[in-house]
C-alpha positions as CSV (number, residue, x, y, z in Angstrom):
1,M,-37.5,17.9,-67.3
2,L,-34.2,16.0,-67.9
3,A,-31.8,18.8,-69.0
4,S,-28.7,16.6,-69.8
5,L,-27.4,13.4,-69.2
6,S,-23.5,12.6,-68.9
7,I,-22.2,9.2,-69.0
8,R,-18.5,7.9,-68.7
9,D,-17.3,4.3,-69.0
10,I,-20.6,2.7,-68.7
11,V,-20.3,-0.7,-70.9
12,L,-20.0,0.5,-74.5
13,I,-20.3,4.1,-73.7
14,E,-16.8,5.7,-73.1
15,R,-17.9,9.4,-73.0
16,L,-21.2,10.8,-73.7
17,D,-22.7,14.2,-73.1
18,L,-26.4,14.5,-74.1
19,D,-28.4,17.7,-73.9
20,L,-32.0,17.4,-74.1
21,S,-35.2,19.6,-74.6
22,G,-38.8,19.4,-73.9
23,G,-41.2,17.7,-76.2
24,L,-40.8,14.4,-77.9
25,S,-37.2,12.9,-78.5
26,V,-36.7,9.5,-79.9
27,L,-33.6,7.4,-80.1
28,T,-33.1,5.0,-82.9
29,G,-30.4,2.9,-84.1
30,E,-29.4,-0.6,-85.1
31,T,-30.0,-3.7,-82.8
32,G,-27.1,-4.0,-80.4
33,A,-26.0,-0.2,-80.9
34,G,-26.5,0.5,-77.1
35,K,-30.0,1.9,-76.7
36,S,-30.5,-0.3,-73.7
37,I,-27.2,0.8,-72.1
38,L,-28.3,4.2,-72.3
39,L,-31.5,3.5,-70.4
40,D,-29.5,1.4,-67.9
41,A,-27.2,4.2,-67.4
42,L,-30.3,6.7,-66.7
43,A,-31.9,4.2,-64.4
44,L,-28.5,4.1,-62.5
45,A,-28.6,7.8,-61.7
46,L,-32.1,7.3,-60.7
47,G,-31.3,5.0,-57.9
48,A,-31.4,1.6,-59.5
49,R,-29.4,-1.2,-58.2
50,G,-25.7,-0.8,-59.0
51,D,-23.9,-3.6,-61.0
52,A,-20.2,-3.9,-61.3
53,G,-20.9,-5.3,-64.9
54,L,-21.9,-1.7,-65.8
55,V,-18.3,-0.4,-65.8
56,R,-16.6,-0.4,-69.1
57,A,-13.8,-3.0,-69.5
58,G,-10.5,-2.0,-68.3
59,Q,-12.0,0.9,-66.3
60,D,-11.8,1.2,-62.5
61,Q,-15.1,3.0,-62.3
62,G,-18.0,4.3,-64.3
63,Q,-20.2,7.4,-63.8
64,V,-23.4,8.9,-64.8
65,T,-24.8,12.5,-64.1
66,A,-28.4,13.4,-64.6
67,V,-29.3,17.2,-64.4
68,F,-33.1,18.3,-64.1
69,D,-34.7,21.7,-64.5
70,V,-38.0,21.4,-62.5
71,P,-40.5,24.3,-61.4
72,V,-40.2,25.7,-58.0
73,G,-43.2,24.0,-56.5
74,H,-42.3,20.5,-57.8
75,P,-42.4,17.9,-55.0
76,A,-38.7,16.8,-55.7
77,R,-37.6,20.4,-54.4
78,Q,-39.6,19.6,-51.2
79,I,-37.8,16.4,-50.7
80,L,-34.3,18.2,-51.2
81,R,-35.5,20.8,-48.4
82,D,-36.6,17.9,-46.1
83,N,-33.1,16.4,-46.6
84,D,-31.3,19.9,-45.9
85,L,-30.3,20.2,-49.5
86,E,-30.2,23.3,-51.7
87,D,-33.2,23.4,-53.9
88,D,-33.0,26.6,-55.7
89,G,-31.1,25.6,-58.8
90,D,-31.1,22.3,-61.0
91,I,-31.3,19.1,-59.4
92,I,-28.1,17.1,-60.0
93,L,-28.1,13.3,-59.4
94,R,-24.6,11.6,-59.8
95,R,-23.8,8.0,-59.5
96,V,-20.4,6.5,-59.4
97,Q,-20.4,2.8,-60.0
98,N,-17.0,1.0,-59.1
99,A,-15.8,-2.0,-60.7
100,D,-15.7,-3.8,-57.4
101,G,-19.4,-3.5,-57.2
102,R,-19.5,-0.5,-54.8
103,T,-21.3,2.6,-55.8
104,R,-21.4,6.2,-54.3
105,V,-24.3,8.7,-54.5
106,Y,-24.3,12.5,-54.8
107,V,-27.3,14.7,-54.9
108,N,-26.4,18.5,-55.9
109,D,-22.8,17.7,-55.3
110,R,-23.3,16.2,-51.8
111,A,-22.7,12.7,-50.7
112,S,-26.1,11.0,-50.2
113,S,-27.8,7.6,-50.1
114,V,-29.4,5.5,-52.7
115,G,-32.7,5.7,-50.8
116,L,-32.7,9.6,-51.4
117,M,-31.7,9.2,-55.0
118,R,-34.4,6.8,-55.7
119,Q,-37.0,8.8,-53.8
120,L,-36.1,11.8,-56.2
121,G,-35.8,9.6,-59.2
122,I,-39.4,8.6,-58.7
123,E,-40.6,12.1,-58.7
124,L,-38.6,13.1,-61.7
125,V,-38.7,10.3,-64.3
126,E,-41.0,7.5,-65.3
127,I,-39.4,4.6,-67.3
128,H,-42.1,2.4,-69.0
129,G,-41.7,-0.6,-71.3
130,Q,-43.2,-3.7,-72.3
131,H,-42.1,-5.4,-69.2
132,D,-41.6,-2.4,-66.9
133,D,-44.3,-2.1,-64.4
134,R,-42.5,-0.2,-61.8
135,A,-44.8,2.9,-62.3
136,L,-47.9,0.9,-61.7
137,V,-47.0,-2.2,-59.6
138,D,-47.8,-0.1,-56.3
139,L,-51.7,-0.1,-56.0
140,S,-51.5,3.1,-54.0
141,A,-50.4,4.8,-57.3
142,H,-53.3,3.9,-59.0
143,L,-55.5,5.8,-56.4
144,N,-53.2,8.7,-56.5
145,L,-53.4,8.9,-60.2
146,L,-57.2,8.7,-59.9
147,D,-57.1,11.6,-57.8
148,A,-54.9,13.5,-59.9
149,F,-57.1,12.9,-62.9
150,G,-60.0,14.2,-61.0
151,G,-58.4,17.1,-59.5
152,L,-59.1,15.7,-56.2
153,L,-55.5,16.1,-54.4
154,G,-56.6,19.0,-52.3
155,E,-59.6,17.4,-51.1
156,V,-57.4,14.3,-50.4
157,Q,-55.0,16.5,-48.3
158,S,-58.1,18.1,-46.6
159,L,-59.4,14.7,-45.6
160,S,-55.9,13.7,-44.4
161,R,-56.1,16.7,-42.0
162,I,-59.6,15.6,-40.8
163,H,-58.5,11.9,-40.4
164,S,-55.6,13.4,-38.1
165,A,-58.1,15.4,-36.1
166,W,-60.2,12.2,-35.6
167,R,-57.3,10.0,-34.7
168,K,-56.0,12.5,-32.1
169,A,-59.6,12.8,-30.6
170,E,-59.8,9.0,-30.3
171,D,-56.3,8.7,-29.0
172,D,-57.0,11.6,-26.4
173,L,-60.3,9.7,-25.4
174,T,-58.5,6.3,-25.1
175,A,-55.7,7.9,-22.8
176,H,-58.4,9.9,-20.6
177,R,-60.3,6.6,-20.3
178,A,-57.2,4.5,-19.2
179,R,-56.1,7.4,-16.7
180,I,-59.5,7.4,-15.1
181,E,-59.6,3.4,-14.9
182,A,-56.2,3.5,-13.5
183,A,-57.0,6.1,-11.0
184,A,-60.2,4.6,-9.9
185,R,-58.5,1.3,-9.0
186,E,-56.5,3.2,-6.4
187,A,-58.9,5.8,-5.4
188,D,-58.9,5.1,-1.5
189,Y,-55.2,5.0,-1.6
190,L,-55.0,8.4,-3.4
191,R,-57.7,10.0,-1.1
192,S,-55.8,9.1,2.1
193,S,-52.5,10.2,0.4
194,V,-54.0,13.6,-0.7
195,D,-55.5,14.1,2.9
196,E,-52.2,13.3,4.6
197,L,-50.1,15.5,2.1
198,T,-52.8,18.3,2.3
199,E,-52.5,18.4,6.0
200,L,-48.6,18.2,5.9
201,D,-48.9,21.0,3.3
202,P,-45.3,20.8,2.1
203,Q,-44.1,24.0,0.4
204,P,-41.4,24.5,-2.2
205,N,-37.9,24.7,-1.2
206,E,-39.2,24.1,2.5
207,E,-36.7,21.4,3.2
208,S,-33.6,23.6,2.4
209,D,-35.1,26.6,4.3
210,L,-35.7,24.4,7.4
211,A,-32.5,22.8,7.3
212,E,-30.6,26.0,7.2
213,R,-32.5,27.3,9.9
214,R,-31.9,24.2,12.2
215,T,-28.1,24.6,11.6
216,A,-28.2,28.2,12.5
217,M,-30.0,27.3,15.8
218,Q,-27.8,24.5,16.6
219,R,-24.7,26.7,15.8
220,A,-26.3,29.4,18.2
221,E,-26.9,26.8,20.8
222,K,-23.3,25.6,20.9
223,I,-21.8,29.4,21.1
224,A,-24.3,30.4,23.6
225,V,-22.5,28.8,26.5
226,E,-19.2,30.6,25.9
227,I,-21.2,33.9,25.5
228,N,-23.0,33.4,28.9
229,D,-19.7,32.6,30.6
230,A,-18.1,35.8,29.2
231,Q,-21.0,37.7,30.5
232,D,-20.7,36.1,34.0
233,V,-17.1,37.1,34.1
234,L,-17.9,40.6,33.0
235,S,-21.0,41.2,35.0
236,G,-20.8,38.7,37.8
237,S,-20.1,39.4,41.6
238,D,-16.3,39.3,40.9
239,A,-16.5,41.3,37.6
240,P,-13.2,43.3,37.0
241,M,-15.1,46.5,36.2
242,G,-15.9,47.3,39.7
243,Q,-12.5,46.3,41.1
244,L,-11.0,48.5,38.5
245,A,-13.2,51.4,39.3
246,A,-12.5,51.2,43.1
247,L,-8.8,51.1,42.5
248,M,-9.1,54.0,39.9
249,R,-10.9,55.9,42.7
250,R,-8.1,55.4,45.2
251,L,-5.2,56.3,42.9
252,E,-7.0,59.5,41.8
253,R,-7.0,60.5,45.5
254,K,-3.5,59.9,45.9
255,S,-2.5,61.3,42.6
256,A,-2.4,64.9,44.0
257,D,0.5,64.0,46.2
258,H,2.4,61.8,43.8
259,P,1.3,62.9,40.1
260,E,4.6,61.8,38.6
261,L,4.2,58.2,39.9
262,L,0.3,57.8,39.4
263,S,-0.8,59.8,36.4
264,S,0.4,57.3,33.7
265,I,-1.2,54.4,35.8
266,I,-4.2,56.3,36.1
267,A,-4.6,57.1,32.3
268,S,-3.9,53.2,31.5
269,L,-6.5,52.2,34.0
270,D,-9.0,54.6,32.2
271,E,-8.1,52.9,28.8
272,A,-8.6,49.5,30.3
273,M,-12.0,50.5,31.6
274,I,-13.0,51.8,28.3
275,A,-11.9,48.5,26.6
276,L,-13.7,46.5,29.1
277,D,-16.8,48.5,28.6
278,A,-16.5,47.9,24.9
279,V,-16.0,44.2,25.7
280,Q,-19.2,44.2,27.7
281,A,-21.1,45.8,24.9
282,G,-19.9,43.4,22.4
283,V,-20.8,40.4,24.6
284,D,-24.4,42.0,25.3
285,D,-24.8,42.3,21.3
286,A,-23.6,38.6,20.9
287,Q,-25.9,37.3,23.7
288,R,-28.8,39.1,22.1
289,A,-28.1,37.6,18.7
290,A,-27.5,34.1,19.9
291,E,-30.8,34.0,21.6
292,F,-33.3,31.5,20.4
293,D,-36.3,29.6,21.4
294,P,-35.5,26.0,22.2
295,H,-39.1,25.2,21.3
296,D,-38.5,26.9,17.9
297,L,-35.6,24.4,17.4
298,E,-37.7,21.5,18.4
299,A,-40.5,22.6,16.2
300,T,-38.2,23.1,13.1
301,E,-36.8,19.6,13.7
302,E,-40.2,18.0,13.9
303,R,-41.3,19.6,10.8
304,L,-38.1,18.5,8.8
305,F,-38.4,15.0,10.0
306,A,-42.2,14.9,9.2
307,L,-41.3,16.0,5.5
308,R,-38.5,13.4,5.3
309,A,-40.8,10.9,6.7
310,A,-43.2,11.5,3.8
311,S,-40.7,11.6,1.4
312,R,-39.5,8.1,2.5
313,K,-43.2,6.9,2.5
314,F,-44.1,8.1,-1.0
315,N,-40.5,7.3,-2.5
316,V,-40.1,11.0,-3.8
317,P,-37.6,13.6,-3.1
318,V,-39.0,16.2,-0.4
319,E,-39.0,18.8,-3.0
320,T,-41.4,17.0,-5.2
321,L,-43.9,16.4,-2.4
322,P,-46.2,19.6,-3.4
323,E,-46.2,18.2,-7.2
324,L,-47.1,14.7,-5.9
325,R,-49.9,16.0,-4.0
326,D,-51.1,18.1,-6.9
327,R,-50.9,15.3,-9.2
328,M,-52.9,12.9,-6.9
329,A,-55.3,15.6,-6.4
330,D,-55.7,15.8,-10.1
331,D,-56.2,11.9,-10.4
332,L,-58.8,12.2,-7.7
333,A,-60.6,15.1,-9.7
334,D,-60.5,12.8,-12.7
335,I,-62.3,10.3,-10.8
336,D,-64.8,12.7,-9.2
337,A,-65.4,14.7,-12.5
338,G,-64.0,12.2,-15.0
339,E,-67.3,10.8,-16.3
340,E,-68.5,14.4,-17.2
341,R,-65.1,15.0,-19.0
342,L,-65.3,11.5,-20.7
343,A,-68.8,12.3,-21.9
344,V,-67.3,15.4,-23.5
345,M,-64.3,13.8,-25.0
346,E,-66.6,10.9,-26.4
347,Q,-68.9,13.6,-28.0
348,A,-65.9,15.2,-29.5
349,A,-64.5,12.1,-30.9
350,Q,-67.9,11.2,-32.4
351,Q,-68.3,14.7,-34.0
352,A,-64.7,14.1,-35.4
353,L,-65.6,10.7,-36.8
354,V,-68.8,12.0,-38.3
355,A,-66.9,14.9,-39.9
356,Y,-64.4,12.3,-41.4
357,D,-67.2,10.1,-42.6
358,E,-68.9,12.7,-44.4
359,A,-65.9,14.1,-46.1
360,A,-64.8,10.7,-47.0
361,A,-68.2,9.7,-48.4
362,L,-68.1,12.9,-50.5
363,L,-64.6,12.1,-51.9
364,S,-65.6,8.7,-52.7
365,E,-68.5,9.8,-54.7
366,K,-66.2,12.1,-56.7
367,R,-63.6,9.4,-57.0
368,N,-66.2,7.1,-58.4
369,A,-67.4,9.8,-61.0
370,A,-63.6,10.4,-61.8
371,A,-63.0,6.6,-62.3
372,E,-65.8,6.5,-64.9
373,A,-64.5,9.6,-66.7
374,L,-61.0,8.2,-66.7
375,A,-62.2,4.9,-68.1
376,D,-64.0,6.7,-70.9
377,A,-60.8,8.8,-71.6
378,V,-58.6,5.7,-71.9
379,M,-61.2,3.8,-73.8
380,A,-61.4,6.7,-76.4
381,E,-57.6,6.1,-77.2
382,L,-57.9,2.3,-77.6
383,P,-59.3,1.9,-81.0
384,A,-56.5,3.6,-82.8
385,L,-54.1,1.6,-80.9
386,K,-55.8,-1.7,-82.2
387,L,-57.2,-2.4,-78.8
388,D,-60.8,-1.6,-80.1
389,R,-62.0,-4.9,-78.6
390,A,-60.5,-4.4,-75.2
391,R,-62.0,-2.7,-72.1
392,F,-60.2,-0.4,-69.6
393,F,-62.0,0.2,-66.3
394,V,-61.2,1.2,-62.8
395,H,-62.1,-1.4,-60.3
396,F,-63.2,0.8,-57.5
397,E,-64.3,-0.2,-54.1
398,S,-65.2,1.6,-51.0
399,D,-65.4,0.3,-47.2
400,A,-66.7,2.8,-44.7
401,E,-65.1,1.1,-42.0
402,A,-61.5,1.2,-43.5
403,R,-60.9,4.7,-42.5
404,G,-57.4,5.8,-43.8
405,A,-55.7,9.1,-44.3
406,E,-56.5,8.9,-48.0
407,G,-60.2,7.8,-47.5
408,I,-62.2,4.8,-47.5
409,D,-61.3,3.8,-51.2
410,S,-59.3,1.5,-53.2
411,A,-58.7,1.8,-57.1
412,E,-56.9,-0.7,-59.4
413,F,-56.6,-0.4,-63.1
414,W,-58.2,-3.5,-64.7
415,V,-58.7,-4.5,-68.3
416,Q,-60.5,-7.0,-70.4
417,T,-58.5,-7.8,-73.5
418,N,-61.2,-9.4,-75.4
419,P,-65.1,-9.8,-75.1
420,G,-66.1,-12.8,-73.1
421,T,-62.9,-13.0,-71.3
422,R,-62.5,-12.2,-67.5
423,G,-61.4,-8.8,-66.6
424,G,-58.6,-8.4,-64.2
425,P,-55.6,-6.3,-63.0
426,M,-53.8,-4.7,-65.9
427,M,-50.5,-5.7,-64.8
428,K,-51.5,-9.5,-65.0
429,V,-53.9,-9.9,-67.8
430,A,-52.3,-7.5,-70.6
431,S,-49.6,-9.3,-72.6
432,G,-46.3,-7.2,-73.1
433,G,-47.3,-5.5,-76.0
434,E,-50.9,-4.8,-74.9
435,L,-49.7,-3.5,-71.6
436,S,-47.4,-0.8,-73.4
437,R,-50.3,0.4,-75.3
438,F,-52.8,0.4,-72.3
439,L,-50.0,2.3,-70.5
440,L,-49.7,4.9,-73.3
441,A,-53.4,5.5,-73.4
442,L,-53.6,5.9,-69.8
443,K,-50.8,8.4,-69.9
444,V,-52.4,10.2,-72.7
445,A,-55.7,10.3,-70.8
446,L,-53.9,11.6,-67.6
447,A,-51.7,14.0,-69.7
448,D,-49.8,16.2,-67.2
449,R,-51.8,15.1,-64.1
450,G,-50.1,12.6,-61.8
451,S,-47.2,12.4,-63.9
452,A,-43.5,12.8,-63.6
453,P,-42.0,15.6,-65.7
454,T,-40.1,13.2,-67.8
455,L,-41.5,10.0,-69.3
456,V,-39.3,7.4,-70.8
457,F,-40.8,4.6,-73.2
458,D,-38.7,1.8,-74.1
459,E,-39.7,0.2,-77.3
460,I,-43.3,0.3,-76.5
461,D,-44.0,-0.2,-80.3
462,T,-42.3,-3.5,-80.5
463,G,-44.5,-6.0,-82.5
464,V,-46.7,-3.3,-84.1
465,G,-46.6,-1.5,-87.3
466,G,-48.4,0.6,-89.8
467,A,-51.4,2.3,-88.4
468,V,-50.8,1.1,-84.8
469,A,-47.2,2.6,-84.9
470,D,-48.6,5.8,-86.4
471,A,-51.1,6.0,-83.6
472,I,-48.6,5.3,-80.9
473,G,-46.3,8.1,-82.5
474,G,-49.2,10.5,-82.6
475,R,-50.2,9.9,-79.0
476,L,-46.4,10.2,-77.9
477,A,-46.3,13.6,-79.4
478,R,-49.6,14.7,-77.7
479,L,-48.2,13.6,-74.6
480,A,-45.1,15.6,-75.3
481,Q,-47.1,18.8,-75.4
482,K,-47.6,18.5,-71.5
483,V,-44.3,16.6,-70.4
484,Q,-40.9,15.7,-71.7
485,V,-41.1,12.3,-73.4
486,L,-38.1,10.1,-74.6
487,S,-38.8,7.2,-76.7
488,V,-36.5,4.3,-77.7
489,T,-38.3,3.1,-80.7
490,H,-37.9,0.9,-83.9
491,A,-40.9,2.1,-85.5
492,P,-40.4,4.8,-88.3
493,Q,-43.9,6.1,-87.7
494,V,-42.8,7.0,-84.2
495,A,-39.5,8.4,-85.2
496,A,-41.1,10.8,-87.6
497,Q,-43.3,12.3,-85.0
498,A,-40.3,13.4,-82.7
499,G,-39.1,16.9,-82.3
500,H,-35.5,15.8,-81.6
501,H,-34.0,12.7,-83.2
502,F,-31.1,11.0,-81.7
503,L,-29.1,8.3,-83.6
504,I,-27.4,5.6,-81.3
505,A,-24.4,4.0,-83.0
506,K,-21.2,1.9,-82.5
507,S,-18.0,2.6,-83.9
508,G,-14.3,1.4,-83.5
509,Q,-12.4,-2.1,-84.4
510,D,-10.4,-3.2,-81.3
511,R,-12.3,-1.3,-78.8
512,I,-16.0,-0.6,-79.6
513,A,-17.7,2.5,-78.3
514,T,-21.4,3.8,-78.5
515,S,-22.2,7.3,-79.5
516,V,-25.3,9.3,-79.6
517,S,-25.7,12.3,-81.9
518,L,-28.6,14.7,-82.5
519,M,-29.6,14.4,-86.2
520,A,-30.4,17.2,-88.5
521,R,-33.4,17.0,-90.9
522,R,-31.6,15.2,-93.9
523,E,-29.9,12.7,-91.5
524,R,-33.3,12.0,-89.9
525,S,-34.7,11.4,-93.3
526,E,-32.1,8.9,-94.1
527,E,-32.3,7.0,-90.7
528,I,-36.1,6.7,-91.1
529,A,-35.5,5.4,-94.5
530,R,-33.1,2.8,-93.1
531,M,-35.7,1.9,-90.5
532,L,-38.3,1.4,-93.3
533,S,-36.1,-0.8,-95.6
534,G,-33.3,-2.3,-93.4
535,A,-29.7,-2.5,-94.3
536,S,-30.2,-1.6,-98.0
537,V,-31.7,1.9,-98.1
538,T,-33.9,2.2,-101.4
539,D,-35.3,5.3,-103.1
540,E,-38.8,4.1,-102.4
541,A,-37.9,3.9,-98.6
542,R,-36.4,7.6,-98.9
543,A,-39.7,8.9,-100.4
544,A,-41.7,7.0,-97.8
545,A,-39.4,8.7,-95.0
546,E,-40.1,12.1,-96.6
547,K,-43.8,11.4,-96.6
548,L,-43.6,10.4,-92.8
549,L,-41.7,13.6,-91.9
550,H,-43.8,15.7,-93.9
551,A,-47.1,14.5,-92.5
552,A,-45.8,15.0,-88.9
553,E,-44.4,18.5,-89.7
554,T,-47.6,19.7,-91.4
555,G,-49.7,18.1,-88.6
């Protein structure tokens, strides 16, 4: 419900802090006191169009803050979660209206958009009046209200899921059929391509592996010449090792005669021969390492060139050739086995369609019954509202081919205001006063089903009096047992039914300001007496006011 409303510098309202409770609250006051300003301010906090003219004269900006206390499972909290806003406390909507026409929006103290504020406002408050058709101008709202009245919202959600499953089956079938048709048009190309790629048999990472291998063999080929030259020098006919060995033997024979001259030379020659032997061993190792089969290099290059040729032909990177082959093979499989799979998918889509049609037809039957029950409930309220010659009914139609997420039905609230006249949409046929009473009867019939937690009625009792006004007040009180009801009224019979009575008044000389105050029992009696008699309150009016209050209090 609307827990509080704070207004700063909006038209005649300088400063207003209004705490509200559940049940029925009425706002009364003399004409021009500012009742419409209060509703305009509330509408601004619910996302209505901003207007620089709402800012109090001489001020740079005005501001309205509406605080709502709603249950944990209320749809408005889901909207907050969907927009990454906290939803665990009160819902606070604040609108700042600048004198230059610009506005700023805050939801739970975070800068937000008018669209989000309006979306929340629709879930939180409904404002109804003689000329306010916002709650019922959208025909989809009529069907939603009918579903709420019939307790069918769960079945509508279930049907929506069935509808989604059917649409997915249809979409999958359409996509599969298109794929088969496209593949069939290029079947010959696919077969030759798959055969070619299958014979080529490209492997993952094969190009990089071949390139590395080819580079290694090319490097080995280049260095093999130098290694072979070294081997020829070390092992050929003129190899130094043999000459050094012969020299070593001659010197060793002479060393016994001249050790002081030859011992160091022999030792150095020995070291040199050891070093040469190590060099020989290293050359042998290098030669073995650099060995490769020229045929292997040729085969590697041919394979690499074949892969790259296929890459150019199919205009894809070499590394994706295996994927291309598999994809083309799948397309061929779709052609070869597509008709069988297509038949299975067609059967699945047909079964999903049958499931939808059955569920939609069952829901349609229940909606039709709910439409008759709703019409009866509204009709029961009409006589007391002096609409006893009128008729309310739900114009209900079903089209089995118009399959939507919410079913195959459409519903619109129609009325016939007098016997013999043509019935038609309630929003077009009923006059302002009739519309407000039809609307009240409808809201009473719906009670807390399909309704925002706060309902605001703006002078729906205009032009009626006596028993009709009393009937309106009684129905507002009944409605307030289920939801919070705020009513701006000129009817004392309505005011007497309220649990909370607020007086709207103007004060001041040079600078007029509107104030709103909650009245005590005695003040209420005096205000209702004023509403009964006018400017001059008589004792008879006071007695009548007491009678109205007593009747409302005693039930």
